[in-house]
N, C-alpha and C positions, 0 to 999 in steps of 0.2 A: 234768880235775881237778874241774870242776863236777859231772860225772856221779858221780864217786866221793864227793863231799861229800853229794850227794842220797841215795846208798846208805847212807852212814854215818848221816845224819839220820833216815831212815825205818826203818832197822833198829833204831836206838836207841829210836825211838818205839814200836815193836811189842813190844819185850822188856819186859814188865811183869807184876806180880802180878795186876792187874785182868784181863788177857787170859787168864792161866792159870786164874784163879778162874772166869771165864766158861766156859772149856773144860770145867771139872769138871761144869757143869750138863748136859752132853751125855751123861753116863754112862748114863742109862736107855736110850739108843739102841744101846748096844754100840759096840765099836771100829770095825768096818767101816762101818756106817751113819752113825755119828757123824762119821767122817772125810769121808765123801761129802758130808754136809750142810754141814760146815764149809767145804769147798772150794767148793761151789756158792754158798753165802751170801757168801763172800769175793769170788768172781768178780763177783757182782752189785754188792756194796758198793764194791769197788775200781774197777769200771768207771765208776760214778758219780763216784767220787773223782777218777779220771783226767780225765773230761770237764770237771768243774768246775775242776780245775787247769789244763787246756788253755785254758779261757776266760781265766784270769788271765794265762797266757803270751801269748796273742794280743792282749789288751787292755792289759797292763801294770798292771792293777788287782789289789788283793788280793781275796780271795773276798767279803768284806763290802762292799768298794767296788763290786764288779761287780754286786751285787744292785740297785744304783741303776739299771742299764740295763733291768731288768725291772719294778722296783717303784716307782721314783721316789725322791725325797730322803727322804720320811717312811719309806718301806719300808726304805731302807738303814739309817736310824737304828734302826728297829724290830728288824731282824735283827742288827745290830751289838750292840745292847743284850742281846738274847737270847743271842747267841753268847758275849758277855763273861760273862754270868751262868752259862752252862753250863760255861764254862772254869774259872771259880772253883769250881764244883761238882766238876769233874774234878780240879782241884788238890787239893781236900779229900779226894776218893776215893783219890787216889794217895798222899797223905801218910799217910792212915789205914791203907791197905793195907800200905805199907812199914813204918810204925812198929809196927803190930800183929804183922806177921810177924817183924820184928827182935826184938821183945820175947819172942816164943815161943822164939826161938833163944838169946837172951841175956836171961833173965828178971830178972837183977839190975839192968838198966837199964829204967826205967819207960817206958810207952808215950808219955807226954807228953815225956819227955827225948828219946826217939827221934824224935818228931814235930818237936821244935825243931831237932835235929841235921840231919835230912833237909831241913827248910825252909831252914836256913842254907846248906846246900850248894847248893840250888836257886838261892837269891839270889846266891851267889857266881858260879854258872854264868851267871846273867842279867847280872850286872855286867860280867864279863869278856867275855861273848858267845861263842857257839859257834865262829865263824870264827877268833877269836883263840886258841881252845883247840884248834886243828885237830889238832896232834900228840897232845895229851893225849886229845882226843876219840877219835882213832883207837885209841889204846892201850886206853882204857876199853871201847869197843865191841868191839874184838877180844877183850878179856878176857871180856866178856859172851858172845860167840859161843862161846868155848872152854868156859866154865862151863856154858852151857846144853847144849852137846854132852855134857858129862860127866853132867849131870842126866838128859838124855834117855837115855843109855846105861844109867844106873842103873835108870830106870823100865822101859824096854823089854826089858831082859834079865831082868826078873822076870816071874812068871806073871801074865798079865792075864785077868781074867774076860771072857767073851763078852758079858755083859749084866748089869746090876744090876736088882733087882726091888723095891727099897724105895721107889721114887718113879716118877713118870711124867712124860714130856715129849713132846708131840706133835711130829711131823716139822716142821710149819709153824711152831710156836713156836720150835723149834731153829733153823730157817732164819732167822727174824727176828733171833734173838740173834747169828747169824753175820754177817748183813748189818749189824747195828747198830754193831759196833765200827769197821769202816771208815768208816761214815757219821758217826761221832763226830769223825773227822778231816777230813771233807769241808769244813767251814767254815774249816779251817786251811791246807789244802794250797796255796791260792793265795797265802798269805803267803810261801811259799818258791819259787814258780814265776813270780811276776809280774815279777821283775827280770831275766829272761832271754828271749831270742827263740828259744831252742832248744826246739822242740816235743817233743823226746825226754825232756826233764827231767820233766814230769808223768807220762809213761809209765813211766820208770825208777822214779820215786817210788812210783807205784801198784803196780808189779810187786814192788818190794822189800818194801813193806808187806804185799802179798798173801802172799808166801812166809813172811816172818817172823811175821806175826800168825797165819796158819794153823798154823804150827809151834807157837806158844805155846798155841793152843787145843787142839791135839792132845796136847801135853805135859800140859795140865790134864785132858783126857779120860783119858789113860793113868794119870795120878796117881790119879784117882777109881776107875778100874777095878782098878788094881794093889793099892791099899791101902784101898779103900772109904772114902776120906778126901777131903774137899773143901778142906781147908786145906793149901796148898802148903808152909807152914813145917813142919807136922807131918810131911809126906812127907819133907822134908829131914832132919828129926830121925831118923825111922825108918830112913833110908838112911845115917845117920851122916855127914851132910854139913853140919853146923852152920856151920863156918867158911866153906866155899864158899858156903853159903846166904846168909850176911850180905853177902858181896860182891855176889852176884847181886841181892839185894833192894834194897840201898842204891843201887848204881850204876844199876840199871834204873829205879828210882823217880826218881832225879835226871835221867837223860837223857830220860825220857818227860815228866815234869812240867815240865821246862824249856820244852818246846814249848807246853804248855797255857798257862803263865804268859806266855811271850813273845807268843803269839798273842792272848791276852787284852788285852795292851797295844796290839797292832796294831789289834784290833777297836775298842777304845774311842778310839783315835787318830782314827778316822773321825768321832768326835764332838768333835774338836779338843782332846783331852786328851793329856798327855805319856805316851807309850807305855812308857818305861822305869819311870817312877814307878808307873804303873798295874800293870805286870807284877809289880813288887815288892810292891805293895799286895795284888794277887790272891793271892800266896803267903801273906802274913800273914793275909788273910781265910780262905784255905783251911786254914791251920793252926788257926784258931779253930773253923771248922766241923767239921774232922776230929775234934775232941774229942767231938762229939756224933753223929758219923756211925755208921750201922748198915750193916754189909756186905750184909745181906739186901736193902737198898734198891737195890743196883746194877742188878738186872734192870729194875725200874720206871724207874730213871733213864735207862737205855739206850733203853727204849721211848719215853720222853718226848722225848729228843733226836731220835729217828727221826721222830716224829710232826710235828716242826717242819721238819726239814731234808730229808726225803724229798720232800714236795710243793714246797718251795722250789727244790730242785735240779732237779726234773722241769720246772718252769716255766722256770728259767734256761736249761737245756740246750735245750729246745724253742725258746724265743725266740731264742737265739743261733745255733744251728746250722741251724735251718730258716728263720728270718726275718731274722737279723742285726739284730734290733730294738734300739733304744737310746732309752729314754724318760727318761734321766737329767735332762733339762731340766724334767720335770714334778715337782710336789710329791708326787703319788701316782698310780700307775697303778691305777685302780679295778678294771678287769676282772681283772688278774692277782691283785690283793689278794683279790677275791671267790673266784677259783679256788683260791688258797692256803687260804683259810678252809674251803672245801669239802673240799680234800684233807686238811687237819688233822682236821676232824670225821670224815671217812670213816676215817682211820687209827684214831682213838679208838674208833669204832663197831666196826670189824673186830677190833680188839684185844680188846674186851669180848666179842665173839661167837665168837672163835677160828675165824675163817673158814677153810674147808678149802683155799683157794688161798693162804693166807698173808695178809700185809698190805702189805708194801712194793711188790710187783709190781702188785697191783690199783690201789694209790694212784698209782704212777708212770704206769701206763697211763691211768687216769681223768683225772688232772690234765693230762697231755700232750695227751690227746684233747680236753679242754675248751679248751685253748689253741689247738689247731688249728681246732676248730669256730668259736671266737670270731673268729679271724683270717680264716677263710673268709667268715663272715657279714659281718664288718666291711668286707672288701675288696669284697664284692658290693654292700653298701649304698653304698659310695663310688662304685662304677661307675654305680649307678642315679641317684645325685645328679648 
C-alpha cells in the first residue's frame, strides 16, 4: 500500500499546467528531437531526485534536515529558508497558472476569484491531509489520468508540424529545462521518503515522476506543434474540451500545489516553526504573489532553483555515498560551503554564456570533483600529522 500511495502522490505532482507550459517551449526542436531531449533531461533530474530521496530513507531525515550532514547547522537553516521561499514561489506559480487557464475557459469568473477558489481547495487539502483523503485522492488522480489520456488523444490524432520556425531554442538550453523540473522537486522528495526503511520507495517515486512529468512535457510540446499555441487552455478551447479542461486544471493545480505548501511547512519546521500553520500561510502568500506573477518568468525561476539545488545535491550525494560523512555537530562546514558557492557561481556563468555542454552536468561534475579532491587532500594532511 505504501508503494501505491507513493505512485499516487508523485503522479499527482507531475500533472500540472506548469509542466505542460514548459513542454511548449521545446517546440522549436520539433517532435522527435524534443521528446529525446525531454527524456534525457528527466533521466538526469530524476536520478538526482532518487539519490536525495534515498539519503532521507537511509537517515530518517527530511531533505532539508539531511543538508546538516554536509553543511552543518547554519547550512541547514540556509537551505531550509531558500527552499521555503522557492516553494512559496512555486505555490504562486501554480495558483496563477491554474486561475489564468480556468479564466480562459470560463471568462465570466475573474482570475482573482479563480485564484481564491483554488487556494481555498489547497488549504482544505492541507487541513484534511493527503493520507486521510486516500480514497478521494485515488478517485481524483485516476480521473486526472483518464482526462489527460483524452487530451493526449485529441492532440496526437491531429496533424503535428515537424518543427516550428518562429523561435529558437538550443539543445542544451532545452536539456536544462528538462532537468530543471525534476530538480524543483529534489528538496521535497525526502519529506515523503524519510519515514520508511523501504529503499524502493524513493526509486518508485522518482520513476513515477519521470514517466508522468515526461508525459506532461510531451503533451505541451505536441500542443505547441499541433496548434502553434503555447497556452494550454487555448488548446482545450480549440479542441472543444472546456468542461474537461476545467476539471484537469483545477484538480491538477490542487494536487500539485498541496505538495509545495506541505513541504514548505516541513522545510520551515526545521527552524522550529509550526509546519501546518506555515503551510497554510504559504498558500495565502502564494495567492497574493500570484496576482502579480508573469508567466514568462517561469523559465528564469526554474534556472534559479537549479543554480541552488544542483550544487547542493551534488555535494550531498558525494558526501553521503562516497564518504558517509556527517558534520551535523558543526555550526558550518566551511569547505562544502565554499564548494557550494563555487558551484552556484559556475552555474550562473554557464547560464549566461550558453555553454555547449549545458549547465547541470558540468556543475555536478565540478562540485563532486572538488569534494573528492578536498577529502583526498584532507586525509593526506591528517596522515602526515
